[in-house]
ZADO-1210 file (C-alpha; in nm, 4 decimals, padded with zeros to 6 digits):
<atoms>
<atom x="-00.5418" y="-02.1190" z="00.3799" code="MET" pos="1"/>
<atom x="-00.4973" y="-01.9481" z="00.7165" code="LYS" pos="2"/>
<atom x="-00.3571" y="-01.5964" z="00.6920" code="LEU" pos="3"/>
<atom x="-00.0352" y="-01.5537" z="00.8884" code="ASP" pos="4"/>
<atom x="00.0381" y="-01.1880" z="00.9633" code="THR" pos="5"/>
<atom x="00.3917" y="-01.2720" z="01.0770" code="THR" pos="6"/>
<atom x="00.4871" y="-01.4414" z="00.7515" code="TYR" pos="7"/>
<atom x="00.7454" y="-01.2650" z="00.5346" code="ASN" pos="8"/>
<atom x="00.5811" y="-01.2920" z="00.1946" code="LEU" pos="9"/>
<atom x="00.8976" y="-01.1985" z="00.0109" code="GLN" pos="10"/>
<atom x="01.0561" y="-01.5164" z="00.1514" code="ALA" pos="11"/>
<atom x="00.8141" y="-01.7067" z="-00.0728" code="ASP" pos="12"/>
<atom x="01.0002" y="-01.6123" z="-00.3896" code="THR" pos="13"/>
<atom x="01.3385" y="-01.4667" z="-00.2881" code="GLU" pos="14"/>
<atom x="01.5202" y="-01.3253" z="-00.4824" code="PRO" pos="15"/>
<atom x="01.2246" y="-01.2752" z="-00.7205" code="LEU" pos="16"/>
<atom x="00.9649" y="-01.0073" z="-00.6475" code="ASP" pos="17"/>
<atom x="00.6853" y="-01.1486" z="-00.4315" code="ALA" pos="18"/>
<atom x="00.4339" y="-00.9049" z="-00.5834" code="ASP" pos="19"/>
<atom x="00.4858" y="-01.0692" z="-00.9210" code="LYS" pos="20"/>
<atom x="00.5637" y="-01.4287" z="-00.8279" code="TYR" pos="21"/>
<atom x="00.4220" y="-01.5242" z="-00.4860" code="SER" pos="22"/>
<atom x="00.1184" y="-01.7503" z="-00.5091" code="LYS" pos="23"/>
<atom x="00.0832" y="-01.7226" z="-00.1312" code="THR" pos="24"/>
<atom x="00.0531" y="-01.3459" z="-00.1556" code="LEU" pos="25"/>
<atom x="-00.1938" y="-01.3784" z="-00.4424" code="GLN" pos="26"/>
<atom x="-00.4118" y="-01.6046" z="-00.2296" code="GLU" pos="27"/>
<atom x="-00.3876" y="-01.3725" z="00.0722" code="TYR" pos="28"/>
<atom x="-00.5148" y="-01.0869" z="-00.1446" code="HIS" pos="29"/>
<atom x="-00.7929" y="-01.3001" z="-00.2912" code="ARG" pos="30"/>
<atom x="-00.9144" y="-01.4001" z="00.0535" code="ILE" pos="31"/>
<atom x="-00.8892" y="-01.0562" z="00.2105" code="LEU" pos="32"/>
<atom x="-01.0416" y="-00.8407" z="-00.0603" code="TRP" pos="33"/>
<atom x="-01.3167" y="-01.0690" z="-00.1912" code="SER" pos="34"/>
<atom x="-01.5920" y="-00.9098" z="00.0141" code="LYS" pos="35"/>
<atom x="-01.8846" y="-00.6670" z="-00.0078" code="PRO" pos="36"/>
<atom x="-01.8176" y="-00.3124" z="-00.1223" code="LEU" pos="37"/>
<atom x="-01.9705" y="-00.0107" z="00.0566" code="PRO" pos="38"/>
<atom x="-02.2722" y="-00.0383" z="-00.1765" code="ASN" pos="39"/>
<atom x="-02.3279" y="-00.3974" z="-00.0585" code="GLY" pos="40"/>
<atom x="-02.2323" y="-00.5606" z="-00.3860" code="LYS" pos="41"/>
<atom x="-01.9781" y="-00.8414" z="-00.3766" code="MET" pos="42"/>
<atom x="-01.6282" y="-00.7681" z="-00.5051" code="PHE" pos="43"/>
<atom x="-01.5242" y="-01.1242" z="-00.5779" code="LYS" pos="44"/>
<atom x="-01.1680" y="-01.1654" z="-00.6968" code="LEU" pos="45"/>
<atom x="-01.0428" y="-01.4554" z="-00.9042" code="LYS" pos="46"/>
<atom x="-00.6902" y="-01.5669" z="-00.9816" code="LYS" pos="47"/>
<atom x="-00.5499" y="-01.4782" z="-01.3196" code="ASP" pos="48"/>
<atom x="-00.3479" y="-01.7866" z="-01.4064" code="LYS" pos="49"/>
<atom x="-00.0595" y="-01.8320" z="-01.4592" code="PRO" pos="50"/>
<atom x="00.0227" y="-01.4808" z="-01.3307" code="THR" pos="51"/>
<atom x="-00.0177" y="-01.3571" z="-00.9740" code="CYS" pos="52"/>
<atom x="-00.2727" y="-01.0970" z="-01.0771" code="LEU" pos="53"/>
<atom x="-00.6339" y="-01.0964" z="-00.9592" code="LEU" pos="54"/>
<atom x="-00.9394" y="-00.9937" z="-01.1560" code="TYR" pos="55"/>
<atom x="-01.3023" y="-00.9034" z="-01.1053" code="HIS" pos="56"/>
<atom x="-01.5655" y="-00.8926" z="-01.3771" code="LYS" pos="57"/>
<atom x="-01.9282" y="-00.8012" z="-01.3162" code="SER" pos="58"/>
<atom x="-02.1769" y="-00.5217" z="-01.3762" code="GLU" pos="59"/>
<atom x="-01.9428" y="-00.3137" z="-01.1577" code="LEU" pos="60"/>
<atom x="-01.6812" y="-00.3289" z="-01.4311" code="GLY" pos="61"/>
<atom x="-01.3679" y="-00.5173" z="-01.5262" code="ASP" pos="62"/>
<atom x="-01.0707" y="-00.4831" z="-01.2925" code="PHE" pos="63"/>
<atom x="-00.7273" y="-00.6448" z="-01.2910" code="VAL" pos="64"/>
<atom x="-00.5288" y="-00.5906" z="-00.9719" code="LEU" pos="65"/>
<atom x="-00.1616" y="-00.6349" z="-00.8946" code="SER" pos="66"/>
<atom x="00.0060" y="-00.6577" z="-00.5572" code="SER" pos="67"/>
<atom x="00.2259" y="-00.3834" z="-00.4124" code="ASP" pos="68"/>
<atom x="00.4452" y="-00.4234" z="-00.1083" code="ARG" pos="69"/>
<atom x="00.3678" y="-00.0625" z="-00.0427" code="ALA" pos="70"/>
<atom x="00.5777" y="00.0577" z="00.2519" code="VAL" pos="71"/>
<atom x="00.9074" y="00.2237" z="00.1674" code="ALA" pos="72"/>
<atom x="01.2023" y="00.1259" z="00.3893" code="THR" pos="73"/>
<atom x="01.4667" y="00.3084" z="00.1798" code="PHE" pos="74"/>
<atom x="01.7047" y="00.0347" z="00.2905" code="SER" pos="75"/>
<atom x="01.8498" y="-00.0246" z="-00.0583" code="THR" pos="76"/>
<atom x="01.8750" y="00.3389" z="-00.1653" code="TRP" pos="77"/>
<atom x="02.2374" y="00.4184" z="-00.2505" code="LYS" pos="78"/>
<atom x="02.2030" y="00.7840" z="-00.1613" code="ARG" pos="79"/>
<atom x="02.0845" y="00.6890" z="00.1882" code="LEU" pos="80"/>
<atom x="02.3683" y="00.4478" z="00.2635" code="GLU" pos="81"/>
<atom x="02.5283" y="00.6996" z="00.4990" code="HIS" pos="82"/>
<atom x="02.2053" y="00.6970" z="00.7037" code="ILE" pos="83"/>
<atom x="02.1026" y="00.3317" z="00.6763" code="ILE" pos="84"/>
<atom x="02.4506" y="00.2145" z="00.7800" code="SER" pos="85"/>
<atom x="02.4028" y="00.3853" z="01.1174" code="LYS" pos="86"/>
<atom x="02.0661" y="00.2232" z="01.1940" code="VAL" pos="87"/>
<atom x="02.0937" y="-00.0740" z="01.4351" code="PRO" pos="88"/>
<atom x="02.0972" y="-00.3905" z="01.2220" code="ARG" pos="89"/>
<atom x="01.8375" y="-00.5719" z="01.4292" code="ASP" pos="90"/>
<atom x="01.5900" y="-00.2835" z="01.4095" code="LYS" pos="91"/>
<atom x="01.6398" y="-00.2409" z="01.0364" code="LEU" pos="92"/>
<atom x="01.5974" y="-00.6133" z="00.9715" code="LYS" pos="93"/>
<atom x="01.2810" y="-00.6213" z="01.1824" code="SER" pos="94"/>
<atom x="01.1434" y="-00.3200" z="00.9925" code="PHE" pos="95"/>
<atom x="01.2088" y="-00.4747" z="00.6525" code="ILE" pos="96"/>
<atom x="01.0578" y="-00.8062" z="00.7594" code="ASN" pos="97"/>
<atom x="00.7458" y="-00.6329" z="00.8911" code="LEU" pos="98"/>
<atom x="00.6898" y="-00.4415" z="00.5678" code="THR" pos="99"/>
<atom x="00.6907" y="-00.7743" z="00.3835" code="ASP" pos="100"/>
<atom x="00.3977" y="-00.9045" z="00.5890" code="THR" pos="101"/>
<atom x="00.0424" y="-00.8599" z="00.4644" code="ILE" pos="102"/>
<atom x="-00.0012" y="-00.5444" z="00.6752" code="GLY" pos="103"/>
<atom x="00.2450" y="-00.3670" z="00.4496" code="GLY" pos="104"/>
<atom x="00.0961" y="-00.4820" z="00.1206" code="VAL" pos="105"/>
<atom x="-00.1958" y="-00.3578" z="-00.0882" code="THR" pos="106"/>
<atom x="-00.3444" y="-00.3818" z="-00.4400" code="ASN" pos="107"/>
<atom x="-00.3744" y="-00.1387" z="-00.7305" code="TRP" pos="108"/>
<atom x="-00.5232" y="-00.1631" z="-01.0786" code="PRO" pos="109"/>
<atom x="-00.2514" y="-00.3038" z="-01.3047" code="SER" pos="110"/>
<atom x="-00.3794" y="-00.1879" z="-01.6439" code="ASN" pos="111"/>
<atom x="-00.2031" y="00.0998" z="-01.8187" code="ARG" pos="112"/>
<atom x="-00.4321" y="00.3745" z="-01.9442" code="ILE" pos="113"/>
<atom x="-00.3213" y="00.5762" z="-02.2488" code="LYS" pos="114"/>
<atom x="00.0190" y="00.4136" z="-02.2004" code="ASN" pos="115"/>
<atom x="00.0779" y="00.6206" z="-01.8870" code="LYS" pos="116"/>
<atom x="00.2080" y="00.5061" z="-01.5488" code="GLN" pos="117"/>
<atom x="00.0020" y="00.2824" z="-01.3250" code="THR" pos="118"/>
<atom x="-00.0612" y="00.3904" z="-00.9659" code="ILE" pos="119"/>
<atom x="00.2166" y="00.1606" z="-00.8490" code="ASN" pos="120"/>
<atom x="00.4600" y="00.3098" z="-01.0975" code="GLY" pos="121"/>
<atom x="00.3626" y="00.6690" z="-01.0223" code="ALA" pos="122"/>
<atom x="00.4022" y="00.6185" z="-00.6458" code="ARG" pos="123"/>
<atom x="00.7566" y="00.4996" z="-00.6909" code="GLY" pos="124"/>
<atom x="00.8678" y="00.7516" z="-00.9505" code="CYS" pos="125"/>
<atom x="00.7213" y="01.0681" z="-00.8006" code="ASN" pos="126"/>
<atom x="00.9838" y="01.2316" z="-00.5791" code="GLY" pos="127"/>
<atom x="00.7161" y="01.3941" z="-00.3635" code="LEU" pos="128"/>
<atom x="00.5742" y="01.0502" z="-00.2739" code="ILE" pos="129"/>
<atom x="00.8916" y="00.8376" z="-00.2744" code="ALA" pos="130"/>
<atom x="00.6864" y="00.5162" z="-00.2624" code="ASP" pos="131"/>
<atom x="00.5499" y="00.6013" z="00.0832" code="ARG" pos="132"/>
<atom x="00.2136" y="00.4441" z="00.1648" code="LEU" pos="133"/>
<atom x="00.1065" y="00.7130" z="00.4103" code="ASP" pos="134"/>
<atom x="00.1590" y="00.9844" z="00.1480" code="LEU" pos="135"/>
<atom x="-00.0249" y="00.7765" z="-00.1109" code="THR" pos="136"/>
<atom x="-00.3200" y="00.7548" z="00.1280" code="LEU" pos="137"/>
<atom x="-00.3088" y="01.1309" z="00.1757" code="GLU" pos="138"/>
<atom x="-00.3301" y="01.1688" z="-00.2013" code="CYS" pos="139"/>
<atom x="-00.6277" y="00.9324" z="-00.2082" code="ILE" pos="140"/>
<atom x="-00.7982" y="01.1355" z="00.0652" code="ARG" pos="141"/>
<atom x="-00.7500" y="01.4502" z="-00.1420" code="ARG" pos="142"/>
<atom x="-00.8651" y="01.2754" z="-00.4573" code="TYR" pos="143"/>
<atom x="-01.2047" y="01.1976" z="-00.3071" code="TYR" pos="144"/>
<atom x="-01.2334" y="01.5655" z="-00.2102" code="LEU" pos="145"/>
<atom x="-01.1281" y="01.6649" z="-00.5633" code="LYS" pos="146"/>
<atom x="-00.8186" y="01.8356" z="-00.4228" code="GLU" pos="147"/>
<atom x="-00.4862" y="01.8479" z="-00.6045" code="GLU" pos="148"/>
<atom x="-00.1968" y="01.6247" z="-00.5021" code="SER" pos="149"/>
<atom x="00.1119" y="01.4767" z="-00.6689" code="PRO" pos="150"/>
<atom x="-00.0971" y="01.1703" z="-00.7684" code="LEU" pos="151"/>
<atom x="-00.4258" y="01.3394" z="-00.8551" code="TYR" pos="152"/>
<atom x="-00.3960" y="01.3043" z="-01.2325" code="GLU" pos="153"/>
<atom x="-00.2912" y="00.9399" z="-01.1960" code="THR" pos="154"/>
<atom x="-00.5909" y="00.8620" z="-00.9759" code="PHE" pos="155"/>
<atom x="-00.8264" y="01.0334" z="-01.2200" code="LYS" pos="156"/>
<atom x="-00.7295" y="00.7754" z="-01.4818" code="ARG" pos="157"/>
<atom x="-00.8529" y="00.5041" z="-01.2426" code="TYR" pos="158"/>
<atom x="-01.1747" y="00.6727" z="-01.1347" code="GLU" pos="159"/>
<atom x="-01.3732" y="00.3541" z="-01.2051" code="ASP" pos="160"/>
<atom x="-01.1659" y="00.1750" z="-00.9382" code="PHE" pos="161"/>
<atom x="-01.1981" y="00.4482" z="-00.6752" code="PHE" pos="162"/>
<atom x="-01.5707" y="00.4811" z="-00.7479" code="ARG" pos="163"/>
<atom x="-01.6167" y="00.1296" z="-00.6100" code="LEU" pos="164"/>
<atom x="-01.5503" y="00.2563" z="-00.2566" code="PHE" pos="165"/>
<atom x="-01.7677" y="00.5720" z="-00.2820" code="GLU" pos="166"/>
<atom x="-01.5496" y="00.7912" z="-00.0577" code="ASP" pos="167"/>
<atom x="-01.2283" y="00.7917" z="00.1425" code="PHE" pos="168"/>
<atom x="-01.3900" y="00.6210" z="00.4401" code="LYS" pos="169"/>
<atom x="-01.5219" y="00.3470" z="00.2146" code="GLY" pos="170"/>
<atom x="-01.1749" y="00.2978" z="00.0681" code="TYR" pos="171"/>
<atom x="-01.0016" y="00.3017" z="00.4061" code="GLY" pos="172"/>
<atom x="-01.2445" y="00.0615" z="00.5690" code="ASP" pos="173"/>
<atom x="-01.2349" y="-00.1791" z="00.2762" code="PHE" pos="174"/>
<atom x="-00.8562" y="-00.2082" z="00.2767" code="PHE" pos="175"/>
<atom x="-00.8193" y="-00.1977" z="00.6575" code="LEU" pos="176"/>
<atom x="-00.6462" y="00.1384" z="00.6784" code="PHE" pos="177"/>
<atom x="-00.8517" y="00.2639" z="00.9737" code="GLN" pos="178"/>
<atom x="-00.5438" y="00.3110" z="01.1924" code="ASP" pos="179"/>
<atom x="-00.3699" y="00.5138" z="00.9235" code="TRP" pos="180"/>
<atom x="-00.6329" y="00.7884" z="00.9404" code="VAL" pos="181"/>
<atom x="-00.8088" y="01.0030" z="01.1977" code="SER" pos="182"/>
<atom x="-01.1338" y="00.8785" z="01.3492" code="ASP" pos="183"/>
<atom x="-01.3381" y="01.1075" z="01.1245" code="ASP" pos="184"/>
<atom x="-01.1250" y="01.0331" z="00.8145" code="TYR" pos="185"/>
<atom x="-01.0423" y="01.4003" z="00.7645" code="THR" pos="186"/>
<atom x="-00.6668" y="01.3426" z="00.7913" code="SER" pos="187"/>
<atom x="-00.4028" y="01.0747" z="00.7418" code="VAL" pos="188"/>
<atom x="-00.1543" y="00.9751" z="01.0102" code="ASN" pos="189"/>
<atom x="00.1594" y="01.0802" z="00.8251" code="ILE" pos="190"/>
<atom x="00.5033" y="00.9878" z="00.9485" code="ALA" pos="191"/>
<atom x="00.7715" y="01.2567" z="00.9503" code="PRO" pos="192"/>
<atom x="00.9332" y="01.3985" z="00.7476" code="PRO" pos="193"/>
<atom x="00.6498" y="01.5707" z="00.5592" code="PHE" pos="194"/>
<atom x="00.5950" y="01.9338" z="00.4584" code="ASP" pos="195"/>
<atom x="00.2738" y="01.9180" z="00.2557" code="ASN" pos="196"/>
<atom x="00.4390" y="01.7923" z="-00.0627" code="PHE" pos="197"/>
<atom x="00.6745" y="02.0888" z="-00.0902" code="LYS" pos="198"/>
<atom x="00.9960" y="01.8855" z="-00.0912" code="SER" pos="199"/>
<atom x="01.1266" y="01.5299" z="-00.0732" code="THR" pos="200"/>
<atom x="00.9716" y="01.3149" z="00.2020" code="PRO" pos="201"/>
<atom x="01.2833" y="01.0968" z="00.2224" code="VAL" pos="202"/>
<atom x="01.4609" y="01.1064" z="00.5625" code="PRO" pos="203"/>
<atom x="01.7800" y="01.3114" z="00.5535" code="THR" pos="204"/>
<atom x="01.9248" y="01.2241" z="00.8944" code="THR" pos="205"/>
<atom x="01.9484" y="00.9159" z="01.1145" code="VAL" pos="206"/>
<atom x="01.7061" y="01.0730" z="01.3612" code="ASP" pos="207"/>
<atom x="01.4526" y="01.1391" z="01.0863" code="GLU" pos="208"/>
<atom x="01.4870" y="00.7844" z="00.9593" code="TYR" pos="209"/>
<atom x="01.4400" y="00.6345" z="01.3068" code="MET" pos="210"/>
<atom x="01.1348" y="00.8526" z="01.3587" code="GLN" pos="211"/>
<atom x="00.9890" y="00.7501" z="01.0240" code="TYR" pos="212"/>
<atom x="01.0649" y="00.3838" z="01.0920" code="MET" pos="213"/>
<atom x="00.9103" y="00.3819" z="01.4395" code="GLY" pos="214"/>
<atom x="00.5939" y="00.5572" z="01.3235" code="TYR" pos="215"/>
<atom x="00.5528" y="00.3310" z="01.0222" code="THR" pos="216"/>
<atom x="00.6132" y="00.0122" z="01.2211" code="VAL" pos="217"/>
<atom x="00.3208" y="00.0932" z="01.4489" code="GLU" pos="218"/>
<atom x="00.0883" y="00.1556" z="01.1541" code="LEU" pos="219"/>
<atom x="00.1782" y="-00.1717" z="00.9814" code="VAL" pos="220"/>
<atom x="00.1392" y="-00.3639" z="01.3078" code="LYS" pos="221"/>
<atom x="-00.2036" y="-00.2063" z="01.3592" code="ALA" pos="222"/>
<atom x="-00.3151" y="-00.3145" z="01.0133" code="ARG" pos="223"/>
<atom x="-00.1910" y="-00.6679" z="01.0800" code="ASN" pos="224"/>
<atom x="-00.3951" y="-00.6731" z="01.3991" code="ARG" pos="225"/>
<atom x="-00.7037" y="-00.5886" z="01.1970" code="ARG" pos="226"/>
<atom x="-00.6321" y="-00.8816" z="00.9668" code="VAL" pos="227"/>
<atom x="-00.6018" y="-01.1104" z="01.2700" code="VAL" pos="228"/>
<atom x="-00.9386" y="-00.9881" z="01.4024" code="LYS" pos="229"/>
<atom x="-01.1032" y="-01.1044" z="01.0799" code="LEU" pos="230"/>
<atom x="-01.0311" y="-01.4609" z="01.1898" code="GLY" pos="231"/>
<atom x="-00.9526" y="-01.5875" z="00.8414" code="ILE" pos="232"/>
</atoms>
């Protein structure tokens, strides 16, 4: 299968959730992330049939991963209707479509630990993250430095997963997030609005939303370009 970075993966299963039901998305993930880890060992992923999960089992450990279309558009949020309704329809549609391409999708461990939230669930439910991928990456950066963040306790439950990548650079390089971080990996390119996790990161005006959208579009496009460069 040739990876198409322009393909709207949600179109595969509409109206069902592509993360749970798209076999195309499952295969994209399998192809992209079955590769050597920073320690040189192969992280080979296999399909968990009949679900759309992926799994890895070796001396590295047992891992079951689920897909996450990880970029928040806020386009269906009722409390943002007064903002979304003022965004040009063509720009909003293009933004939503882009976030449903592989550049806007990632994987997380899907197993619940001590019956607590998964990473995917915690990202969406925490009001200081609001399902934003850039803020999730900032939390991952802080996790590797053992610094507190709104997701620190969640990440600690999945330390075996994050250990695979050794450090934040290893994680970022593996999942093609190089354009989302500074060259030295000491910071994340965070779209406004953001005030260091002191209040909601959800846009509160049309201008803020347009700024967030424009910034995020460029980051997703950059990640798609990295997928294209892989030639797979």
